[in-house]
MARMARTOR-581500 format. One record per residue (C-alpha): residue number from 1; residue in one letter; x negated, y, z negated. Coordinates in steps of 0.05 Angstrom, whole numbers, plus 5000, padded with zeros to 4 digits. Layout:
BEGIN
<r i="NUM" aa="a" c1="X" c2="Y" c3="Z"/>
...
***
This chain:
BEGIN
<r i="1" aa="m" c1="2418" c2="4697" c3="5519"/>
<r i="2" aa="l" c1="2365" c2="4643" c3="5548"/>
<r i="3" aa="r" c1="2315" c2="4619" c3="5501"/>
<r i="4" aa="i" c1="2249" c2="4598" c3="5537"/>
<r i="5" aa="i" c1="2196" c2="4566" c3="5496"/>
<r i="6" aa="t" c1="2128" c2="4546" c3="5517"/>
<r i="7" aa="l" c1="2068" c2="4509" c3="5488"/>
<r i="8" aa="n" c1="2002" c2="4469" c3="5502"/>
<r i="9" aa="l" c1="2017" c2="4408" c3="5464"/>
<r i="10" aa="n" c1="1933" c2="4381" c3="5464"/>
<r i="11" aa="g" c1="1968" c2="4318" c3="5470"/>
<r i="12" aa="i" c1="2043" c2="4306" c3="5465"/>
<r i="13" aa="r" c1="2038" c2="4243" c3="5426"/>
<r i="14" aa="s" c1="1991" c2="4279" c3="5376"/>
<r i="15" aa="a" c1="2039" c2="4339" c3="5374"/>
<r i="16" aa="c" c1="2107" c2="4299" c3="5355"/>
<r i="17" aa="r" c1="2069" c2="4259" c3="5303"/>
<r i="18" aa="k" c1="2056" c2="4330" c3="5268"/>
<r i="19" aa="g" c1="2122" c2="4344" c3="5277"/>
<r i="20" aa="f" c1="2143" c2="4381" c3="5341"/>
<r i="21" aa="l" c1="2206" c2="4348" c3="5356"/>
<r i="22" aa="p" c1="2245" c2="4363" c3="5285"/>
<r i="23" aa="w" c1="2219" c2="4429" c3="5296"/>
<r i="24" aa="l" c1="2242" c2="4440" c3="5369"/>
<r i="25" aa="a" c1="2312" c2="4414" c3="5346"/>
<r i="26" aa="q" c1="2323" c2="4477" c3="5306"/>
<r i="27" aa="q" c1="2306" c2="4527" c3="5357"/>
<r i="28" aa="q" c1="2365" c2="4521" c3="5404"/>
<r i="29" aa="a" c1="2320" c2="4526" c3="5464"/>
<r i="30" aa="d" c1="2346" c2="4522" c3="5529"/>
<r i="31" aa="i" c1="2282" c2="4506" c3="5564"/>
<r i="32" aa="v" c1="2218" c2="4490" c3="5537"/>
<r i="33" aa="c" c1="2158" c2="4488" c3="5589"/>
<r i="34" aa="l" c1="2107" c2="4429" c3="5566"/>
<r i="35" aa="q" c1="2027" c2="4439" c3="5578"/>
<r i="36" aa="e" c1="1965" c2="4387" c3="5564"/>
<r i="37" aa="l" c1="2007" c2="4324" c3="5558"/>
<r i="38" aa="k" c1="1953" c2="4286" c3="5564"/>
<r i="39" aa="a" c1="2000" c2="4221" c3="5575"/>
<r i="40" aa="q" c1="2017" c2="4178" c3="5631"/>
<r i="41" aa="a" c1="2097" c2="4166" c3="5647"/>
<r i="42" aa="e" c1="2087" c2="4096" c3="5608"/>
<r i="43" aa="d" c1="2056" c2="4120" c3="5547"/>
<r i="44" aa="l" c1="2117" c2="4163" c3="5536"/>
<r i="45" aa="d" c1="2169" c2="4125" c3="5483"/>
<r i="46" aa="q" c1="2240" c2="4137" c3="5491"/>
<r i="47" aa="e" c1="2247" c2="4194" c3="5450"/>
<r i="48" aa="l" c1="2205" c2="4234" c3="5503"/>
<r i="49" aa="r" c1="2242" c2="4200" c3="5561"/>
<r i="50" aa="a" c1="2305" c2="4229" c3="5541"/>
<r i="51" aa="p" c1="2293" c2="4281" c3="5494"/>
<r i="52" aa="a" c1="2364" c2="4302" c3="5447"/>
<r i="53" aa="g" c1="2400" c2="4347" c3="5490"/>
<r i="54" aa="l" c1="2344" c2="4364" c3="5539"/>
<r i="55" aa="h" c1="2330" c2="4335" c3="5613"/>
<r i="56" aa="p" c1="2261" c2="4321" c3="5615"/>
<r i="57" aa="l" c1="2223" c2="4333" c3="5676"/>
<r i="58" aa="y" c1="2146" c2="4316" c3="5680"/>
<r i="59" aa="s" c1="2082" c2="4320" c3="5726"/>
<r i="60" aa="h" c1="2022" c2="4270" c3="5697"/>
<r i="61" aa="a" c1="1951" c2="4273" c3="5723"/>
<r i="62" aa="q" c1="1929" c2="4220" c3="5752"/>
<r i="63" aa="k" c1="1869" c2="4215" c3="5707"/>
<r i="64" aa="k" c1="1891" c2="4178" c3="5648"/>
<r i="65" aa="g" c1="1897" c2="4227" c3="5574"/>
<r i="66" aa="y" c1="1887" c2="4284" c3="5606"/>
<r i="67" aa="s" c1="1929" c2="4348" c3="5629"/>
<r i="68" aa="g" c1="1995" c2="4346" c3="5647"/>
<r i="69" aa="v" c1="2053" c2="4391" c3="5642"/>
<r i="70" aa="g" c1="2127" c2="4383" c3="5624"/>
<r i="71" aa="l" c1="2188" c2="4422" c3="5628"/>
<r i="72" aa="w" c1="2254" c2="4402" c3="5584"/>
<r i="73" aa="s" c1="2319" c2="4438" c3="5604"/>
<r i="74" aa="r" c1="2387" c2="4432" c3="5576"/>
<r i="75" aa="r" c1="2416" c2="4443" c3="5647"/>
<r i="76" aa="v" c1="2396" c2="4392" c3="5706"/>
<r i="77" aa="p" c1="2354" c2="4432" c3="5756"/>
<r i="78" aa="d" c1="2383" c2="4454" c3="5817"/>
<r i="79" aa="r" c1="2317" c2="4433" c3="5849"/>
<r i="80" aa="v" c1="2251" c2="4412" c3="5830"/>
<r i="81" aa="v" c1="2177" c2="4425" c3="5851"/>
<r i="82" aa="e" c1="2113" c2="4391" c3="5830"/>
<r i="83" aa="g" c1="2046" c2="4414" c3="5852"/>
<r i="84" aa="i" c1="2019" c2="4485" c3="5885"/>
<r i="85" aa="g" c1="2005" c2="4439" c3="5950"/>
<r i="86" aa="d" c1="1930" c2="4427" c3="5939"/>
<r i="87" aa="a" c1="1913" c2="4355" c3="5929"/>
<r i="88" aa="e" c1="1846" c2="4371" c3="5875"/>
<r i="89" aa="f" c1="1892" c2="4410" c3="5829"/>
<r i="90" aa="d" c1="1963" c2="4375" c3="5835"/>
<r i="91" aa="a" c1="1919" c2="4304" c3="5827"/>
<r i="92" aa="e" c1="1912" c2="4336" c3="5747"/>
<r i="93" aa="g" c1="1985" c2="4353" c3="5734"/>
<r i="94" aa="r" c1="1989" c2="4436" c3="5725"/>
<r i="95" aa="y" c1="2048" c2="4454" c3="5753"/>
<r i="96" aa="l" c1="2123" c2="4443" c3="5756"/>
<r i="97" aa="r" c1="2172" c2="4486" c3="5777"/>
<r i="98" aa="a" c1="2252" c2="4476" c3="5753"/>
<r i="99" aa="d" c1="2305" c2="4528" c3="5791"/>
<r i="100" aa="f" c1="2370" c2="4534" c3="5760"/>
<r i="101" aa="g" c1="2424" c2="4582" c3="5804"/>
<r i="102" aa="n" c1="2379" c2="4638" c3="5823"/>
<r i="103" aa="l" c1="2324" c2="4630" c3="5762"/>
<r i="104" aa="s" c1="2263" c2="4598" c3="5771"/>
<r i="105" aa="v" c1="2225" c2="4567" c3="5703"/>
<r i="106" aa="v" c1="2147" c2="4549" c3="5722"/>
<r i="107" aa="s" c1="2115" c2="4504" c3="5670"/>
<r i="108" aa="l" c1="2038" c2="4517" c3="5687"/>
<r i="109" aa="y" c1="1974" c2="4494" c3="5659"/>
<r i="110" aa="l" c1="1919" c2="4536" c3="5691"/>
<r i="111" aa="p" c1="1848" c2="4498" c3="5688"/>
<r i="112" aa="s" c1="1793" c2="4517" c3="5632"/>
<r i="113" aa="g" c1="1724" c2="4528" c3="5639"/>
<r i="114" aa="s" c1="1689" c2="4526" c3="5576"/>
<r i="115" aa="s" c1="1664" c2="4453" c3="5583"/>
<r i="116" aa="s" c1="1615" c2="4464" c3="5639"/>
<r i="117" aa="p" c1="1591" c2="4505" c3="5698"/>
<r i="118" aa="e" c1="1633" c2="4464" c3="5744"/>
<r i="119" aa="r" c1="1695" c2="4471" c3="5713"/>
<r i="120" aa="q" c1="1686" c2="4543" c3="5719"/>
<r i="121" aa="e" c1="1681" c2="4542" c3="5782"/>
<r i="122" aa="a" c1="1740" c2="4497" c3="5792"/>
<r i="123" aa="k" c1="1782" c2="4546" c3="5750"/>
<r i="124" aa="f" c1="1760" c2="4596" c3="5800"/>
<r i="125" aa="r" c1="1782" c2="4560" c3="5860"/>
<r i="126" aa="f" c1="1848" c2="4552" c3="5824"/>
<r i="127" aa="m" c1="1854" c2="4618" c3="5813"/>
<r i="128" aa="a" c1="1849" c2="4634" c3="5891"/>
<r i="129" aa="r" c1="1894" c2="4576" c3="5909"/>
<r i="130" aa="f" c1="1945" c2="4604" c3="5861"/>
<r i="131" aa="a" c1="1954" c2="4673" c3="5874"/>
<r i="132" aa="p" c1="1994" c2="4666" c3="5944"/>
<r i="133" aa="v" c1="2033" c2="4617" c3="5905"/>
<r i="134" aa="l" c1="2047" c2="4674" c3="5853"/>
<r i="135" aa="a" c1="2059" c2="4721" c3="5905"/>
<r i="136" aa="d" c1="2104" c2="4678" c3="5942"/>
<r i="137" aa="l" c1="2146" c2="4677" c3="5878"/>
<r i="138" aa="a" c1="2148" c2="4747" c3="5860"/>
<r i="139" aa="a" c1="2173" c2="4763" c3="5936"/>
<r i="140" aa="s" c1="2224" c2="4713" c3="5942"/>
<r i="141" aa="g" c1="2281" c2="4758" c3="5899"/>
<r i="142" aa="r" c1="2291" c2="4701" c3="5851"/>
<r i="143" aa="d" c1="2278" c2="4717" c3="5780"/>
<r i="144" aa="v" c1="2227" c2="4676" c3="5757"/>
<r i="145" aa="v" c1="2193" c2="4662" c3="5698"/>
<r i="146" aa="v" c1="2116" c2="4632" c3="5694"/>
<r i="147" aa="c" c1="2109" c2="4601" c3="5625"/>
<r i="148" aa="g" c1="2043" c2="4567" c3="5603"/>
<r i="149" aa="d" c1="1967" c2="4561" c3="5586"/>
<r i="150" aa="w" c1="1939" c2="4613" c3="5628"/>
<r i="151" aa="n" c1="1866" c2="4601" c3="5588"/>
<r i="152" aa="i" c1="1852" c2="4681" c3="5601"/>
<r i="153" aa="a" c1="1855" c2="4735" c3="5545"/>
<r i="154" aa="q" c1="1865" c2="4794" c3="5590"/>
<r i="155" aa="r" c1="1859" c2="4857" c3="5545"/>
<r i="156" aa="e" c1="1804" c2="4869" c3="5483"/>
<r i="157" aa="l" c1="1869" c2="4862" c3="5434"/>
<r i="158" aa="d" c1="1889" c2="4792" c3="5455"/>
<r i="159" aa="l" c1="1822" c2="4759" c3="5427"/>
<r i="160" aa="k" c1="1788" c2="4768" c3="5359"/>
<r i="161" aa="n" c1="1717" c2="4776" c3="5383"/>
<r i="162" aa="w" c1="1724" c2="4802" c3="5444"/>
<r i="163" aa="k" c1="1655" c2="4840" c3="5443"/>
<r i="164" aa="s" c1="1622" c2="4770" c3="5437"/>
<r i="165" aa="n" c1="1655" c2="4737" c3="5484"/>
<r i="166" aa="q" c1="1645" c2="4777" c3="5547"/>
<r i="167" aa="k" c1="1612" c2="4726" c3="5576"/>
<r i="168" aa="n" c1="1648" c2="4660" c3="5558"/>
<r i="169" aa="s" c1="1703" c2="4642" c3="5604"/>
<r i="170" aa="g" c1="1764" c2="4664" c3="5582"/>
<r i="171" aa="f" c1="1749" c2="4724" c3="5574"/>
<r i="172" aa="l" c1="1698" c2="4734" c3="5636"/>
<r i="173" aa="p" c1="1710" c2="4801" c3="5678"/>
<r i="174" aa="e" c1="1730" c2="4769" c3="5739"/>
<r i="175" aa="e" c1="1780" c2="4728" c3="5702"/>
<r i="176" aa="r" c1="1807" c2="4790" c3="5671"/>
<r i="177" aa="a" c1="1817" c2="4828" c3="5731"/>
<r i="178" aa="w" c1="1851" c2="4764" c3="5763"/>
<r i="179" aa="i" c1="1908" c2="4769" c3="5715"/>
<r i="180" aa="a" c1="1910" c2="4842" c3="5710"/>
<r i="181" aa="d" c1="1922" c2="4838" c3="5800"/>
<r i="182" aa="v" c1="1974" c2="4789" c3="5778"/>
<r i="183" aa="l" c1="2004" c2="4835" c3="5732"/>
<r i="184" aa="g" c1="2005" c2="4900" c3="5781"/>
<r i="185" aa="t" c1="2038" c2="4852" c3="5829"/>
<r i="186" aa="g" c1="2103" c2="4837" c3="5805"/>
<r i="187" aa="w" c1="2095" c2="4811" c3="5751"/>
<r i="188" aa="r" c1="2109" c2="4828" c3="5681"/>
<r i="189" aa="d" c1="2086" c2="4796" c3="5611"/>
<r i="190" aa="g" c1="2149" c2="4783" c3="5569"/>
<r i="191" aa="y" c1="2115" c2="4789" c3="5507"/>
<r i="192" aa="r" c1="2079" c2="4861" c3="5519"/>
<r i="193" aa="v" c1="2144" c2="4887" c3="5548"/>
<r i="194" aa="l" c1="2171" c2="4879" c3="5469"/>
<r i="195" aa="f" c1="2103" c2="4891" c3="5435"/>
<r i="196" aa="p" c1="2048" c2="4923" c3="5482"/>
<r i="197" aa="d" c1="1997" c2="4932" c3="5425"/>
<r i="198" aa="e" c1="2004" c2="4873" c3="5382"/>
<r i="199" aa="g" c1="1938" c2="4843" c3="5370"/>
<r i="200" aa="e" c1="1920" c2="4786" c3="5317"/>
<r i="201" aa="g" c1="1997" c2="4779" c3="5313"/>
<r i="202" aa="s" c1="2000" c2="4755" c3="5385"/>
<r i="203" aa="y" c1="1944" c2="4699" c3="5381"/>
<r i="204" aa="t" c1="1969" c2="4633" c3="5412"/>
<r i="205" aa="w" c1="1903" c2="4593" c3="5413"/>
<r i="206" aa="w" c1="1847" c2="4575" c3="5358"/>
<r i="207" aa="s" c1="1794" c2="4537" c3="5357"/>
<r i="208" aa="n" c1="1782" c2="4474" c3="5324"/>
<r i="209" aa="r" c1="1725" c2="4495" c3="5304"/>
<r i="210" aa="g" c1="1697" c2="4530" c3="5227"/>
<r i="211" aa="q" c1="1758" c2="4572" c3="5203"/>
<r i="212" aa="a" c1="1785" c2="4597" c3="5260"/>
<r i="213" aa="w" c1="1858" c2="4587" c3="5245"/>
<r i="214" aa="a" c1="1844" c2="4600" c3="5171"/>
<r i="215" aa="k" c1="1817" c2="4669" c3="5181"/>
<r i="216" aa="n" c1="1862" c2="4676" c3="5246"/>
<r i="217" aa="v" c1="1795" c2="4684" c3="5296"/>
<r i="218" aa="g" c1="1842" c2="4669" c3="5359"/>
<r i="219" aa="w" c1="1858" c2="4688" c3="5426"/>
<r i="220" aa="r" c1="1924" c2="4706" c3="5462"/>
<r i="221" aa="l" c1="1919" c2="4643" c3="5527"/>
<r i="222" aa="d" c1="1996" c2="4625" c3="5531"/>
<r i="223" aa="y" c1="2040" c2="4673" c3="5564"/>
<r i="224" aa="q" c1="2116" c2="4683" c3="5597"/>
<r i="225" aa="l" c1="2097" c2="4720" c3="5666"/>
<r i="226" aa="a" c1="2159" c2="4747" c3="5689"/>
<r i="227" aa="t" c1="2186" c2="4781" c3="5750"/>
<r i="228" aa="p" c1="2211" c2="4849" c3="5734"/>
<r i="229" aa="a" c1="2279" c2="4853" c3="5722"/>
<r i="230" aa="l" c1="2281" c2="4782" c3="5686"/>
<r i="231" aa="a" c1="2224" c2="4811" c3="5643"/>
<r i="232" aa="d" c1="2267" c2="4875" c3="5625"/>
<r i="233" aa="t" c1="2320" c2="4826" c3="5590"/>
<r i="234" aa="a" c1="2276" c2="4801" c3="5536"/>
<r i="235" aa="r" c1="2301" c2="4818" c3="5472"/>
<r i="236" aa="i" c1="2258" c2="4779" c3="5416"/>
<r i="237" aa="a" c1="2190" c2="4748" c3="5424"/>
<r i="238" aa="a" c1="2156" c2="4701" c3="5369"/>
<r i="239" aa="v" c1="2096" c2="4662" c3="5360"/>
<r i="240" aa="f" c1="2112" c2="4612" c3="5315"/>
<r i="241" aa="k" c1="2050" c2="4600" c3="5260"/>
<r i="242" aa="t" c1="2087" c2="4561" c3="5204"/>
<r i="243" aa="q" c1="2067" c2="4499" c3="5218"/>
<r i="244" aa="r" c1="2016" c2="4466" c3="5264"/>
<r i="245" aa="f" c1="2037" c2="4420" c3="5321"/>
<r i="246" aa="s" c1="1973" c2="4441" c3="5371"/>
<r i="247" aa="d" c1="1907" c2="4478" c3="5373"/>
<r i="248" aa="h" c1="1960" c2="4534" c3="5413"/>
<r i="249" aa="a" c1="2026" c2="4556" c3="5374"/>
<r i="250" aa="p" c1="2096" c2="4552" c3="5403"/>
<r i="251" aa="l" c1="2109" c2="4620" c3="5444"/>
<r i="252" aa="s" c1="2189" c2="4637" c3="5448"/>
<r i="253" aa="i" c1="2224" c2="4694" c3="5478"/>
<r i="254" aa="d" c1="2295" c2="4709" c3="5490"/>
<r i="255" aa="y" c1="2321" c2="4744" c3="5544"/>
<r i="256" aa="d" c1="2393" c2="4771" c3="5563"/>
<r i="257" aa="y" c1="2406" c2="4734" c3="5617"/>
<r i="258" aa="s" c1="2456" c2="4679" c3="5636"/>
<r i="259" aa="l" c1="2443" c2="4607" c3="5668"/>
***
């Protein structure tokens, strides 16, 4: 069995102060994909440079306290790819791929467009640039899973207040069409393989404003999208909400797959 966990940390140091590492030590994860590190290499203490039992990889943003992704694995990767070949977004630390035999695992942090119209345009640019990367991965003949914060809720059941969010970043028609096209061209949603119609239990992000967490006014923004043969081996999927490390919740999927 292969257990993969993905989590947007909203700051790796903040998440660790909230108990992320002791929790993770109990999960027996084979691969952990992390997003929004908000830290540079020199900011990481020894525990994060060498997490117990795991080999760490990081792609830090050039801008301090911003973005960044990580990938921790029990097995040392055979090959590592950092970035998608686009200077604008590679400087932000948004894509990190590790290969293990015929398996490729990607930690992805797709831009958010909620802060300004300019960032929404950047999000659209990333989506356009990333689509051929996804197409190449799907056509590679490898088993691939792209884990992370996609910053898009695809379907109405993926967020609580879908009617009032149709003009907001994360649920725009163009974004929903883009992710639907991804799912129509060689990718499957590992969580939805097991829970095709789950609504409120599928949410992975809650605004820090108001009572969103307490009232479960959430969004499903974190996915593990896999090539079909790998997705079909998904056996257990869970969103962990008992303890809160971030404004996102960890998404864990067990695949009937051997490295």
